C-alpha positions as CSV (number, residue, x, y, z in Angstrom):
1,X,-3.3,17.8,-127.0
2,X,-4.3,21.4,-127.8
3,X,-2.8,24.1,-125.6
4,X,-6.2,25.4,-124.7
5,X,-6.2,22.9,-121.7
6,X,-5.2,23.6,-118.2
7,X,-4.4,21.0,-115.5
8,X,-6.5,21.3,-112.4
9,X,-4.9,20.1,-109.1
10,X,-6.7,18.0,-106.6
11,X,-6.9,20.7,-104.0
12,X,-9.2,22.9,-106.2
13,X,-11.5,20.0,-106.8
14,X,-11.7,19.0,-103.2
15,X,-12.5,22.7,-102.3
16,X,-15.3,22.6,-104.9
17,X,-16.7,19.5,-103.4
18,X,-16.8,21.4,-100.1
19,X,-18.7,24.2,-101.8
20,X,-15.9,26.6,-101.5
21,X,-17.0,29.7,-103.5
22,X,-13.4,30.9,-104.2
23,X,-12.5,27.6,-105.9
24,X,-15.8,27.4,-107.8
25,X,-15.4,30.9,-109.1
26,X,-11.8,30.3,-110.1
27,X,-12.7,27.1,-112.0
28,X,-15.6,29.0,-113.7
29,X,-13.1,31.7,-114.7
30,X,-10.6,29.1,-116.1
31,X,-13.4,27.4,-118.1
32,X,-13.9,30.7,-120.1
33,X,-10.4,30.3,-121.7
34,X,-9.5,26.7,-121.5
35,X,-10.8,23.1,-121.1
36,X,-10.1,21.8,-117.6
37,X,-8.2,18.6,-117.4
38,X,-7.0,16.5,-114.6
39,X,-4.3,13.9,-114.2
40,X,-5.5,10.3,-113.6
41,X,-3.6,10.5,-110.3
42,X,-6.0,13.3,-109.3
43,X,-8.9,11.0,-110.1
44,X,-7.3,8.4,-107.8
45,X,-6.8,10.9,-105.0
46,X,-10.5,11.9,-105.2
47,X,-11.6,8.3,-105.3
48,X,-9.7,7.6,-102.1
49,X,-11.8,10.4,-100.4
50,X,-15.1,8.8,-101.2
51,X,-16.8,7.3,-98.2
52,X,-19.6,5.4,-99.8
53,X,-21.2,4.5,-103.2
54,X,-23.3,7.7,-103.3
55,X,-20.2,9.9,-103.1
56,X,-18.6,7.7,-105.7
57,X,-21.5,8.2,-108.1
58,X,-21.4,12.0,-107.4
59,X,-17.7,12.0,-108.1
60,X,-18.1,10.1,-111.4
61,X,-20.8,12.6,-112.5
62,X,-18.6,15.6,-111.5
63,X,-15.6,14.3,-113.3
64,X,-17.5,14.0,-116.6
65,X,-16.8,17.7,-117.1
66,X,-13.0,17.1,-117.2
67,X,-10.6,15.6,-119.6
68,X,-8.8,12.9,-117.6
69,X,-5.2,12.4,-118.8
70,X,-3.6,9.1,-118.0
71,X,0.1,9.1,-117.3
72,X,2.2,7.4,-120.0
73,X,5.9,6.6,-120.4
74,X,6.8,10.2,-121.1
75,X,4.9,11.6,-118.2
76,X,6.2,8.8,-115.9
77,X,9.8,9.5,-116.9
78,X,9.4,13.2,-116.3
79,X,7.8,12.6,-112.8
80,X,10.8,10.4,-111.9
81,X,13.2,13.2,-113.1
82,X,11.2,15.7,-111.0
83,X,11.4,13.4,-107.9
84,X,15.2,13.0,-108.4
85,X,15.6,16.7,-108.6
86,X,13.2,18.0,-106.0
87,X,12.3,15.2,-103.5
88,X,15.3,15.8,-101.1
89,X,15.5,19.6,-101.6
90,X,11.8,20.5,-101.5
91,X,9.9,17.4,-100.4
92,X,8.1,16.8,-103.7
93,X,5.5,14.0,-103.4
94,X,4.8,11.3,-105.9
95,X,1.3,12.5,-106.8
96,X,2.5,16.1,-107.2
97,X,5.4,15.0,-109.4
98,X,2.9,13.2,-111.7
99,X,0.6,16.2,-111.8
100,X,3.5,18.6,-112.6
101,X,5.0,16.2,-115.1
102,X,1.6,16.0,-116.9
103,X,1.5,19.8,-117.1
104,X,5.1,20.0,-118.3
105,X,4.9,17.2,-120.9
106,X,1.7,18.5,-122.4
107,X,3.0,22.1,-122.1
108,X,-0.1,23.4,-120.4
109,X,-0.5,25.4,-117.3
110,X,-1.5,24.1,-113.8
111,X,-4.1,25.6,-111.6
112,X,-3.5,24.9,-107.9
113,X,-4.2,26.5,-104.6
114,X,-1.0,25.0,-103.1
115,X,1.4,27.2,-105.2
116,X,4.2,26.3,-102.7
117,X,4.0,22.6,-103.6
118,X,5.0,23.5,-107.2
119,X,6.6,26.9,-107.5
120,X,10.1,25.6,-107.4
121,X,9.7,23.4,-110.5
122,X,11.6,24.8,-113.4
123,X,9.5,25.5,-116.5
124,X,6.1,24.8,-114.8
125,X,3.5,27.3,-115.7
126,X,1.3,28.0,-112.6
127,X,-1.9,29.9,-113.0
128,X,-2.9,32.5,-110.4
129,X,-5.1,31.4,-107.6
130,X,-7.5,32.8,-106.6
């Protein structure tokens, strides 16, 4: 994977779905320099939020603009390592560990509104928000 990717966290996409102008502008800004990608766990989180088939169709259409990165053995192992290191000390959650592991393994930055959920992870490159 080329380093001109950036991983976009679920919170940004949820805000875009809510027509939040800050999130929309920040993603547009990010698109100028990199291809936005999401972890497949982010796709799953967004699917859980769909309340009907119409919303599901809209989500599928929206996600066409993103590279979706499935977690593989290396990402899974990194997520497990992150959970062992940060679950007890910082309350790291499973989905966040997978998203962070995806960013770390691919050596690409992560764009998230919830900087506090990730800032303690060594080596993780967080992009500025907003």
